[in-house]
C-alpha positions in Angstrom: 3.7 42.9 -59.3 7.7 43.5 -59.3 10.5 42.8 -57.1 10.8 46.2 -56.6 7.2 46.9 -54.9 7.6 43.6 -53.2 10.7 44.9 -51.9 8.9 48.5 -51.4 5.9 46.8 -48.9 8.9 45.1 -47.1 10.6 48.5 -46.4 7.9 50.6 -45.4 6.9 47.7 -42.5 10.7 48.3 -40.9 10.2 51.0 -38.8 7.6 49.0 -37.3 10.2 46.3 -36.4 12.0 48.9 -34.4 9.5 49.9 -32.5 8.8 46.7 -31.4 11.4 47.5 -29.2 8.6 50.3 -27.4 6.2 47.8 -26.5 5.5 48.1 -22.8 3.8 44.8 -22.3 3.6 41.1 -23.0 0.3 42.0 -24.9 1.5 44.9 -26.5 4.5 43.0 -27.5 2.4 39.8 -29.0 0.0 42.7 -30.7 2.8 44.3 -32.1 4.0 40.9 -33.5 0.7 39.9 -35.4 0.7 43.5 -36.6 4.4 42.5 -38.7 3.8 38.9 -39.6 0.5 38.3 -39.1 -3.0 37.9 -41.7 -3.0 41.2 -43.2 0.3 42.3 -42.8 3.3 43.3 -44.5 5.0 40.3 -44.7 1.2 38.4 -45.5 1.3 40.6 -48.7 4.4 39.7 -49.6 4.2 36.3 -49.5 1.3 36.2 -51.6 2.8 38.5 -53.9 5.4 36.5 -54.7 3.5 34.4 -57.3 3.0 37.4 -59.4 6.8 37.6 -59.8 9.0 36.3 -62.8 10.4 32.9 -62.1 14.0 34.2 -62.1 13.0 37.2 -59.4 11.2 34.4 -57.0 14.3 33.3 -55.3 15.2 36.6 -54.2 11.8 37.7 -53.5 11.5 34.2 -50.8 15.0 35.4 -49.3 14.0 38.7 -48.5 10.5 37.5 -47.2 13.2 35.4 -45.1 15.0 38.0 -43.9 12.3 40.3 -43.0 10.8 37.7 -41.0 14.1 36.9 -39.2 14.2 40.8 -38.3 11.2 40.6 -36.2 11.4 37.0 -34.6 14.7 38.5 -33.2 13.2 42.0 -32.2 10.4 40.5 -30.6 12.5 38.0 -28.5 15.0 40.3 -27.4 12.5 42.7 -26.2 10.3 39.2 -24.8 13.3 38.7 -22.8 13.8 42.5 -21.6 10.1 42.6 -19.9 10.4 39.0 -18.6 13.7 40.5 -16.4 11.7 43.8 -15.7 8.6 42.0 -14.6 10.5 39.3 -12.0 12.6 42.5 -10.2 9.2 44.0 -9.7 7.3 40.9 -8.6 7.4 40.6 -4.6 9.7 38.2 -2.9 7.4 35.4 -1.8 5.7 35.5 -5.4 4.3 32.2 -6.4 6.3 31.0 -9.9 4.1 28.4 -11.4 7.3 28.1 -13.7 8.8 26.2 -11.1 6.2 23.1 -11.1 5.9 21.1 -8.0 7.4 18.7 -5.6 6.3 15.2 -6.0 4.5 14.0 -3.7 5.7 10.7 -2.1 4.4 7.4 -2.9 2.8 5.5 0.4 3.0 1.6 0.9 2.1 -0.9 2.8 2.2 -1.3 6.6 4.9 -3.9 7.7 1.9 -5.9 9.3 -0.1 -6.1 5.8 3.1 -6.8 4.1 3.6 -9.6 6.2 0.2 -10.8 6.2 0.6 -11.1 2.5 3.4 -12.8 2.0 2.5 -15.6 4.7 -0.9 -15.9 2.6 1.6 -16.7 -0.3 3.3 -19.0 1.4 -0.3 -20.9 2.5 -1.3 -20.8 -0.9 1.9 -22.4 -2.6 0.6 -25.0 0.1 -2.4 -25.5 -1.3 -4.6 -23.5 0.9 -7.3 -21.4 0.6 -7.5 -17.6 2.2 -11.0 -16.8 4.2 -12.3 -13.9 5.4 -15.2 -13.5 8.1 -17.0 -10.4 10.5 -14.7 -9.5 13.4 -18.2 -8.4 15.1 -18.9 -12.3 15.8 -21.8 -14.1 17.9 -21.4 -16.2 21.1 -21.7 -19.0 18.9 -19.0 -19.2 16.4 -16.7 -17.3 18.6 -16.8 -19.4 21.7 -19.7 -22.4 22.2 -18.6 -24.0 18.7 -15.6 -24.0 20.1 -15.9 -26.1 22.8 -15.9 -23.0 25.0 -20.3 -23.1 26.4 -21.2 -20.7 29.1 -19.2 -20.7 32.3 -16.3 -22.2 30.7 -13.1 -21.3 32.2 -11.1 -21.0 29.2 -13.5 -17.7 28.2 -11.9 -15.4 30.8 -8.3 -16.3 29.5 -9.7 -14.0 26.2 -10.6 -10.9 28.2 -13.5 -10.4 25.5 -15.0 -7.1 24.5 -18.7 -7.6 24.2 -20.6 -4.9 21.9 -23.9 -3.9 23.5 -26.4 -3.9 20.4 -29.4 -4.0 23.1 -30.2 -8.0 21.4 -30.9 -10.9 23.9 -27.9 -12.7 22.2 -24.6 -11.6 22.8 -22.0 -10.0 20.4 -18.6 -9.5 20.7 -15.4 -8.3 19.0 -14.1 -11.5 17.6 -11.2 -12.6 20.0 -9.2 -14.5 17.5 -10.3 -15.6 13.8 -11.0 -19.0 14.9 -14.7 -18.5 14.1 -13.8 -18.2 10.3 -12.7 -21.9 10.8 -16.4 -22.7 12.1 -17.8 -20.9 9.4 -16.0 -22.6 6.7 -16.9 -26.0 8.0 -20.1 -25.2 8.3 -20.5 -24.7 4.4 -17.5 -26.7 3.3 -17.4 -30.6 3.4 -13.7 -32.3 3.7 -11.1 -32.2 2.4 -10.5 -28.3 3.8 -7.1 -26.6 4.1 -7.9 -23.3 4.8 -6.0 -20.0 6.5 -7.7 -17.0 7.5 -5.8 -13.8 8.6 -7.4 -10.3 11.0 -7.4 -8.5 13.0 -8.8 -9.3 16.7 -9.6 -7.7 19.8 -8.9 -8.7 23.3 -9.5 -6.3 27.2 -5.6 -6.7 27.5 -3.6 -4.0 28.9 -0.7 -2.5 26.3 3.0 -3.5 27.0 6.1 -4.5 24.5 4.2 -8.1 23.7 0.4 -7.0 24.2 -2.4 -5.4 22.7 -5.7 -4.6 22.8 -6.3 -4.8 19.0 -3.8 -7.0 17.1 -3.9 -9.4 14.1 -3.9 -13.0 14.0 -3.5 -15.8 10.8 -5.1 -19.1 11.8 -4.6 -22.5 9.4 -6.9 -25.4 9.2 -6.8 -28.5 7.5 -9.3 -31.5 7.7 -9.2 -34.8 5.5 -8.9 -38.3 5.8 -5.7 -39.5 7.9 -4.7 -35.9 9.1 -2.2 -36.8 12.4 0.3 -34.9 14.5 3.3 -35.3 12.6 1.4 -33.7 9.7 0.5 -30.4 11.8 4.2 -30.3 12.6 5.2 -30.7 9.6 3.6 -28.3 8.5 4.3 -25.3 10.9 8.1 -26.3 10.2 7.8 -25.4 6.6 5.8 -22.7 7.7 8.4 -20.8 9.6 11.6 -21.9 7.6 9.6 -19.7 4.7 8.6 -17.0 7.4 11.4 -16.4 8.6 14.3 -17.1 6.5 16.7 -17.2 9.4 18.2 -20.6 10.1 19.7 -19.5 13.7 16.4 -19.7 15.2 14.9 -22.6 16.8 11.6 -24.0 17.4 10.1 -25.7 20.7 6.6 -27.7 21.2 5.4 -27.9 24.7 2.4 -29.0 25.5 -0.5 -26.7 26.4 -4.3 -26.7 26.7 -7.1 -25.3 24.0 -10.7 -25.8 24.5 -10.8 -26.4 20.3 -7.9 -29.4 20.4 -6.9 -32.0 21.4 -4.2 -32.7 22.1 -2.6 -29.0 21.8 0.8 -27.8 21.8 2.3 -24.0 22.2 4.7 -23.1 19.6 7.5 -20.9 20.5 10.7 -19.5 18.5 14.1 -19.1 20.2 14.8 -15.0 20.8 16.2 -13.1 18.0 16.5 -10.3 20.5 18.6 -11.9 22.8 19.2 -15.3 21.2 18.0 -17.0 24.1 19.9 -15.6 26.9 17.0 -13.8 28.4 15.6 -9.8 28.0 11.9 -7.8 28.1 11.0 -8.4 25.1 10.9 -12.5 26.0 9.9 -12.0 29.8 13.2 -13.5 30.7 12.5 -16.9 28.9 14.9 -17.0 25.5 11.6 -17.5 23.8 9.2 -15.8 21.8 5.4 -17.3 21.8 4.3 -17.6 18.1 0.9 -18.9 19.3 -1.6 -22.2 19.7 -1.9 -25.4 17.8 -3.1 -28.9 18.2 -5.5 -31.5 16.6 -9.3 -30.4 16.6 -11.3 -31.8 18.6 -13.4 -34.2 18.1 -16.6 -32.5 19.4 -15.9 -29.4 17.4 -16.0 -31.1 14.1 -19.5 -32.6 15.2 -20.5 -29.3 15.9 -20.3 -28.4 12.4 -21.7 -31.6 11.0 -18.6 -33.4 10.7 -17.8 -36.9 11.7 -14.9 -37.3 13.2 -14.5 -40.9 12.8 -14.2 -40.4 9.6 -12.3 -37.1 9.1 -9.4 -35.4 11.4 -7.7 -32.1 11.5 -5.2 -29.6 12.8 -5.0 -25.7 13.5 -2.7 -23.9 14.4 -2.4 -19.7 15.2 0.1 -17.2 15.0 0.2 -13.0 15.5 1.0 -11.4 13.2 3.0 -8.8 15.2 5.1 -11.3 17.0 5.8 -12.3 13.3 6.8 -8.9 12.1 8.7 -8.2 15.9 10.9 -10.7 14.9 11.8 -10.2 11.4 12.4 -6.6 12.0 13.4 -6.8 14.9 11.2 -4.8 16.5 11.0 -4.8 19.9 7.4 -3.2 21.3 4.2 -3.8 19.3 3.0 -0.7 19.8 5.2 1.0 17.3 3.0 -0.6 15.1 0.1 1.6 15.8 1.5 5.2 16.6 1.4 6.0 13.0 5.1 7.2 12.9 5.9 8.0 9.7 9.5 7.5 10.1 8.8 4.0 11.7 6.7 3.6 8.6 9.1 4.4 6.2 12.5 1.6 7.2 9.3 -0.7 5.6 
């Protein structure tokens, strides 16, 4: 094998290089390219022949093979571009172009109420509380009787209860508050107890600006030696400051009645929508009620086996939607349940 023989092999393949331009499809073009530079092709035979040449001829042979490969590559690339242009021009207008890629699916995020719940859980955990959960379908004992609301007690009518018909003798209902979680906790834990119970609750209420038949609460319970009303008010003040991040908001405690706390109080904050002047959200009072609080009634402690002579405690609860309304400036509670993505995307 001489350099002249190698050049002859490549020269014989030159007409095939120009024939690449006549390929009618991409598959035909690929076949023509394999015939020129693939296994068993003229270029493959030329490469194998380089080793048989004299040392002085090998560089020249290498250049000749490289030049041939470059001619083939240019011819193939030129014809490929022509075929793709022809195919694009003849394709239907609405054809799917897979080379365009897709549109990224927008990422979702937690609902505003869930965001508020988790932030409040973090606040309480920072104060040393545990987060507890309980069933949403409750029995009468944990939802009412253990909380000093015996059958016939007038406070039961204030709860607007939704009962579940399971055909059983025992009354089953959708919990009207998360206080049953407190009862279940005191039944299974011994003091000191510091827990917070967030969750969904249900009441047979008419939907308006501040009320909904389904809403969320978060309740706190502390049972220990020496707990006083001052501990309750101090804890709530710390909680409200950490929760609302607004020095303009004022808190107000007014005497109230709850069967499971004695003494009891109602906590309200100044209305951010009217700065206390009165509007439809605050029912023209200038205040938005957040929830109730008080010292745990000794009878409740006795019902769960805790000695009220040795231990005392406080409890309070708030509506999560109310807190979210105050923080985000939302004046309709039903907005949280409409499922409007435009609203939810703002938070």
